[in-house]
N, C-alpha and C positions, 0 to 999 in steps of 0.2 A: 533448410527445412526438407524433411524426407517427403517421398511421393505421396504417402497417405495423408500427411498433414497438409500438403499443398492442395490436394483434392478437397479436403474439408474446408480450406480457406476459399477455394473457388466456389464450392457449393454454398458457402455462407454468403458470398456476393450474389449468387443467383437467387437465394431465398430473400435477400433484401429487396429484390425487385417486386415481391408481393406487395410492398408498400405503395407501389405505383397504382394499385387497384386494377380494375378490369377495363380494358380498352376494346371497344367494339369497332374494329377497323382491321380488315384483312390486309390492307396495303403494305404495312411494314413487314409483316411475315412473308408475304409474297415477294417483296423486294429482296429480302435476305436470301430466300430460297433461289431466286434467279441468280444471285451472285454465286451460289453453290452449284449451279447447273440444274436447278429444279429436280431434286432427287425424288420428289413425289411422283414425277412422271415415269420413273423407272419401275414403279411398283403397281401391281394390281392391288386393289384395296376393297375391303368391305368396311363401310362406315356406319357406326352405330350411335344413335342418339336416343334420348328418352329420359324418364325420371327414375324409374325403378327397373332393375334387372339388367341394365346394359352391360355392366362388367361381367356378369355371369354368362350372358349370351356371347360376349367376345371370347371369354375363356373357353367355352365349349366349342365354338367354331374353330378356333386356333388349334385346340387339342386334337380334333378329328383330322383336320388338314395335315397337321404334323404327323399323326399316326399313319396317314396315307402316303407319307414320304415327301411331302412338299416342304420347301424351305420357307418357314413362316416367320412373320414378325407380329408382335403384339404391343400395342401402345395403350396403356390404361392410366387412370389416376383416381385418387391420389395414391401414394405408397403407404405402407403400414410401418415398416422399419427402416428400409434403406431407399434412397432416391432411385437406385439402379433398378428397382422392381418395376418401374414405370415402362422400361424400354427393354424388350426381350426379343431375341432371335433364336429360333429353334428351341424355344423353351428356356433358354439361358438368359439371365440378366446381363446387360452390358457390363463389361469388366471395368475395373477402376482405371486401368491404364488407357483403355479406349475412351472412356468417359472424360478423363482429364485432358487428353490430347484434343479431342473434338470440342470440348468446352472452350478451350483457349482459342482455337481456330474461329469458332463461331462468335466468340466475344470480340475478337479483333474486327471481323466484318461488321458486326453490329455497331461497334463504336464508330467505324468509318461512316456507315450510313446515318447514324444518329447525328453526326457532325454536319451533315449536308443540310441544304435548305428544307425547312419544315420537317426535318428528321426527328426521330425520338428513339430511345432505347426500347427494345422489345420488353414486354412484360414477362414475368416468370413463366407463364404457360406458353406464350408465344415462343420464347427462347427454347423451352424444353421440347416443344413440338418440332421445331426446326432441327434441333439436335437429334431427335429420334428418327426423323425421316432421313437425315443424312447417314446416320448409323445403319439404318436398314439397307440403304443402297450399298454402302461399303461392305456390309456383311453378306451381300448377295441374296437378300431376301427376295422371294418370288411373289408372295402375297402378304399384305399387311392387314391385320384386323385392327381398326382404329376406333377408339372410344372418344366421343366428344367430351370436352370438359364441362361446359355449361351451355345450354341452349343448342345452337346448331348453325343458324344463319350466318352469324358473325364470329363463331367459334374458330380459333386458330386452326383447328383440324380441317376446316372446310375448304382448305386449299387442295385437298385430294379430289380426284375424279374417279369415284368408285365404280366397280362392276355392279355393286348392289348396295343400296342404302337400307338400313333397318331402323325403325322407330319403335321402341318398346313402350310399355304402359306409361301414360302421362298422368302426373299428379301435380298439385300446387307446390311450387318450389321457386326460390330465388325471385320472388314477386317484384322486387325493386328493379330487376333487370329484364325479366321475361314476361311480365304481365300478371294480372291477378286472377285470371280465369283459365280453365282448361283450353278453350279455343285460342286465347292469346298465347299461351305457352306452346300449344301445338303449332301455331304459325311460326314460332322461332325454331322449333325442332324440325319442321318441314323444310327449313332452309337448306338442309343437306341434300334434298332431292335434286338430282341433276337432269337436264333435258335428255329424254330418251332412255335413261337408266332406271331399272325397276326399283320399287320401294316395297319392302315387306313391313306390314303394319301390325303391331301387337294389339291386344285387347285394351280398350280405353273408352271413356264416355263418348257417346255418339256425336256430341257437338264438337269434340276434339277430332274424332275420326273424319267428320265432314270437312274440316279444314285441310287435313292431309289429303283427302280425296280430291278436293278442289285444286290444291297446288300441284298434285300429280297430274291431273287432267290438263292444267295450263302448261305444264312442261313436257307433255307427251311421255310421261313416265308410267309404265305399267304398274298398277298397284296390286299387291298380293295381300289379302287378308289372312292372318295366321290361322284363323278358325277354318278357313277353306283349304288350307294346305297341310295341316298336321294336327293330330290328336294324340294326347298322352294320357295313359291310364296307369295309376299306381296299383301294383299287385300286393306289395307289403312295404313296411318301413320300420327300421329300428335305428339304434344309435350309430350303426355302421354305414347306413345309407338307405336308399329306397330303390326297390326293384320296380322297373317300369316297363310298360308295353307301348311301343310307338307304332302308330298307324298314320299313313299319309295318303294323299291322292294317288300316289304311285304304288302303294302296297303296304304290307305289314312287315315289321322287323322282329327278330327274336328278342325276348326280354333281355334287359340290360340293367345292371345295378349302378345307379348314379350315387357317387359319394356325397353329393350336396343334398342337404336335408330341407324339408319343408315343401308344402303344397305350392308355394309361389314359384319354386324351381321347375315345376312341371310346365308352367307357362313359358319359362325361359327355354326349356328343352324344345318345346314346340317351335319357337322362333328360330333356334339354332338349327334344328333339323330341316325346317322349311328353307332356310338360307342355304344349307349344305346341299339339299336336293336341287335347288336352282343352280348352284355352282356346278354340280355334277352334270346337269343337263345342258347348260348354256355357256360354260367357260372351261378353260383348260385345267381346272383343278378337280380332277375326278378322284373318287374314293370308292372303296368296296365296303360291304357290310362289316367285314372284319375291322376296318379302320374306324367305322362309326362306333363299334363296340369298344375297341381299345381306347379311343379318345374319350368317350363319355365315362368309361370306367375309371380312367386315370386323371380326369380333369381336376385341377386344383383352383380354388378361389378362396383363399384364407380369410378368416374373419367373418365368414357368412355361415352361421349355424355350425361353427367348427368345434368339434369335440376335442377338448384339450386333455381331459383325463376321464377315467372311468370310476375311480374310487375317491371321492364321490364323482358322479357324472358332472363335468364342468363344461359348459357351452359358452362359446364366444361369438358374439354377433355385433355387427356395426349398425344395427337399426338405431336411428337417431331422430326419426320423425314419427308422427302418429301412424302413417301408413305402414312403415317398416316395423314399428312396434306391434301393430295389429297382426302382421304376418308372423312375427316371432311368437306372439301369444298363441296363435293357432298351432304353430309347431310344438310349443311346449305342451299344449293341451293334447296333441296327438301322441307325443313320445313319453312325456312324464306321467301321464295318466293321473292317478290320485296322489302321486308323490308331491310333497311340498317343495316349492321353488324359492330360493333366496336370490335376490337381484343385487348385483353390484353395478352401479350406473354412474356415468359421468357424461356431461354434455357441454357443448360450447354455448356461449351466452346468447347467440342469436337464434337458438332452436326453440321450438314449442315444447318446453318442458312439461307443462301441464297436460298437453295432448299425448305426449310420449308416455308418461306414467299412467294416465287414464286408460290408454289402450292395453297396457300390460297388467294393470292392477288386479283384474279378476283372477289372474293365474299366479300372483305373487303373495307369499306368506310373510316374507321378511325382506328388508331393503337396507343396503348400505350405499350412501351417496359418497362419491369421491371427487377430489379436485383433479384437474388435468394440468399437465405441464405445458400450458399455452396461455399467452396473454389474452386470448379470447375465451378463457375458461368461464363457465357460468358461476357467478358468485355463490358462496355457501348458502346464504339465506334464500336466494332465488331457487337453487337446486332443491334444498330441503323443503321449501314451501311448495314447490311443484309436486314433489313426491307425497307430502302429507295432504295436499289438497285432493289427491286421488285416493285418500284413505289408507295410505301405506304407512306401516311402522318403520320409520327410517332413522338411521344414525348417520353421522358424517365423520369419516375416518380417512387417513392417508391410504393410498391404494394397497400397499403391502399389508397393512393392518386389516383393511376391509376384506381382502382375499383370505387371510388367515381366519378371520372371524366367520366368514361365510362357509369356508371349508369345514371348520369345527361344527358349526350349526348343522350342516348337511349330513356329516358323519353321525352326529348324535341322533338325528331324526329320519334317516333314510331319505334325505332330500337331494335336490339337484341345485347346483350353482349355475346361475346364468349371469354372464358379464355382458353388458350391452351399453350402447351409446356411441360416442364419437369415435372416429377412426384414430384419433389421438390416443384414446383409451386402449383400443385394440392393439395399436402399435406398441404401447408401453407394456401391455401384458405379454405379448409375444416376445419382445426384447428381453424382458425379465426372465422368461422361461427358456431363453436361448433357442427359440423356434424361428429361424429365418424363413419367411414365407417362400422364397425362391432362392436359387443359387446361381452362380455363374456357369454351372455345368448342366443346367436344365433340370 
């Protein structure tokens, strides 16, 4: 078996661990990391939790620190096309050779620990987190920007001791695990707050903010409210990006063009800039205005209002819940104006399909529902029923046929194609177009 085939076999074993479900117990992850020499302790870290925007915030912070010349690491999830996307150093995905070697080393240690008294194998996310942290150490990363998977308190990433914690906007999600109300969910997210380490808090319902404020006070962690630290004003926006003006408690910055679209990204920029200013003033990761400009101008976060084509305009977004769909609808309203919009959508079966389509419906003229290559795919009748319950004229087609139909419809009527829904859908679209989100060269 050649190296590429062996890696795919290894990764298939890793993905089978998703069948173990979610384990809320940091002990096994911490035990494995101890056997590796606690790589997380060799890294300065920024730890980011939240419901919406945390990936974008991570990408912006990492891009600016990298532009400033720091050796950065970035850990995000899930991936769109390749597993390697989750683990990046200096903007480059972990290489296949490094991934394969490290996978087998960690798998060996994991099996030894699992064979011990009360031992168990790590879950998919726990294993991946340990692998990422060890890769970051071996690659000589100075600062790691780490996104939580789900929750925070017992998320595998909570083994890090960050310089700064960030909690982005909170919404209802994963209620079976995190609770059914914003305060319940905030309590889980607030679990990343460490004693004496500052926490930067995004905009959210006041009852959720109150929980974070209480946890911060109990742990002696200074709390920074984003609205007190940074303000972002849009000067203009088109399909290429949005020109923004950044003002903070420390002063005003020259306008910069952010390639990420949508009003919701302004909130994410505010969090990223507030975090960067704190790092600049209180940690060894300094940067100049030129680095802020270079990093924000070049930041990549694929699948988030990503323009894939201009004739017709084709937009790809991973909105898959009502909140994300509402933000996408606002962006379409701002950018498409009076142009008709055709929606190509696919969702996983556990999502609120009716809420998703209801949020988008006022801006959609035509809809094509598509199946996903996942055992968790939303069944045909459920997906179509959700779209039609929102008043949408919807057909059900395979992805390639739906994209062709949407493109022809848009060309005939000066319309816009919007592809939205599951990350599985976004990954399939990018893979079919040959658009790798990131490379091993950064």
